[in-house]
N, C-alpha and C positions, 0 to 999 in steps of 0.2 A: 283194373290196368289203365292207364292213359291214353285218349285217343291222339290221333296224328296231330290234331287240331290245336288241344292240349300240349303237346309235345313242342309242335312249332310254337305257340304264344311263349312256352318259355326260350324257346332258341331268340325268340324276337329280342328278350328281356333279357339276355346274357345267362341264362341258364343252360348252361350245357349238357350234353348226353352223359356224360360221367355223373355230374351234379344230380340231374333226372334220377336215375337207377336208383342213387344212394339216397335219396329223399323219400322216393318210394316206398325203400327196403330198412329205412334205418330205425326205425322205432321196433321195426320185428324181430331185431339182432340188438337193441338195447344202445345205440347210440341215438345221441339228440341230433334231431336236422340241420340247427346251424353249425356245428364242428363237422358232421360229416358231408356236410355242400361245401364247407372252406376245404376243408381236407381234399377233396376230390375234384375242385375247380380246376385245375392246373393240369386236368387229363384229357381235357376237347381237344377235339381233331390230332389225336393221336399223338397227345403231351404237346400238342402245335407244332408236329414235326411230321404227322401223316402215319405215323408208326402204329402201333394197339388203339384200338377202336376204345373212345373214350365211355361207351356204353361198357364193353368188356372190361375196361378197371375198374370202370364202378361197381359192375358185378362182382370183378374177383376180392373190391375192398369189403361187399358186405358178406361174399363166402370166408374170405379173413374172420371178420369180425364176429363171425361165428360161429367157424370152426377151428380158427387160428391157435396154433398152440403159442405159448408164452414162458414158459420154463425149459428150461434145460435140458436135454437127454428126454422129452416126449415124443416117443420114436409112435406111440398110439397115434397122439394126438396129428402130428405131422402125416402120418399116412392117411386119416381122415381126411384133415384138409387138405392133402395132395391130391385125394382120388376126387372129391368134390371141383377142385380147381380141373383139374382134367375131363373130369364129366362136360365140364359148362364150356372148358374150350371145346370139346370132341361135340358136342351139340350147334354151337352157335358156325362152328367153321360147318355143319352137315348144311346149318340152315342159309346159309352168307358165301361160302365161299373162301373166307380168310376171314383172319381176326384184325388184318392191316385197314389202318384208313385206305392210304394210296391205295390199295386193291378193290377196295369194295367203292370209292368215290371216283377215282381216275386222277385226283386232282396232289400234288405235294404239297402239304402244308407247312412245309418249311419255306416255302416260297410266296411270302406277299401276293406277290401276282395272280397266284395260283388259288389260293384262297377266295381273293378275288372273284375270278372265272367261276369257283366251284360257289360262291354265294348268286353273283350273275344266270349259270345255268338252270339253277333251281336245283342241282343234284342235293343238297343239304335239306332243303323242304320237303324233297323227296322221298328219301333213302333215310334220311338217319333216326327220323322215328323210327322203320322197321327197327332199324338196331335197337331201339330205346327199347322197342314191342316186345323182341327176341328175347333180347338181355335179362328184361322181366320177368317173361312168360317160363323161362329155363331156371331161374332163380326160385320161381313159386315150384317147379319139379323138384328141385333141389334142396331148396331150407325144410 
């Protein structure tokens, strides 16, 4: 699992939380890392709005890659994917109180001034690595 220092190094190089989760697990679910990282890039900072944490979004992409259904009427596939998704969200919420960036970090990522304050306060480098680690740990249990 990635260390806090490795995660923060990634943040400083613009490798966001969502990207770090998918990069870590992409090959395990049959995705090439570059494509997975490109697809997950826009989900940082709760889709840049403080919504769903990027680590959560990245984890759900991995769950989808492994358990997602792709054929019409695949009720069993849909049920399996849904069950894994619910388990992930419940576990993440139990650990962190929320799946929402605004709640976890206390800043509104739709406001550039708030984003700057979040970085200045250090909350990004203190809190976000744990979100990445938690998402990866929960995925380990579910995959």
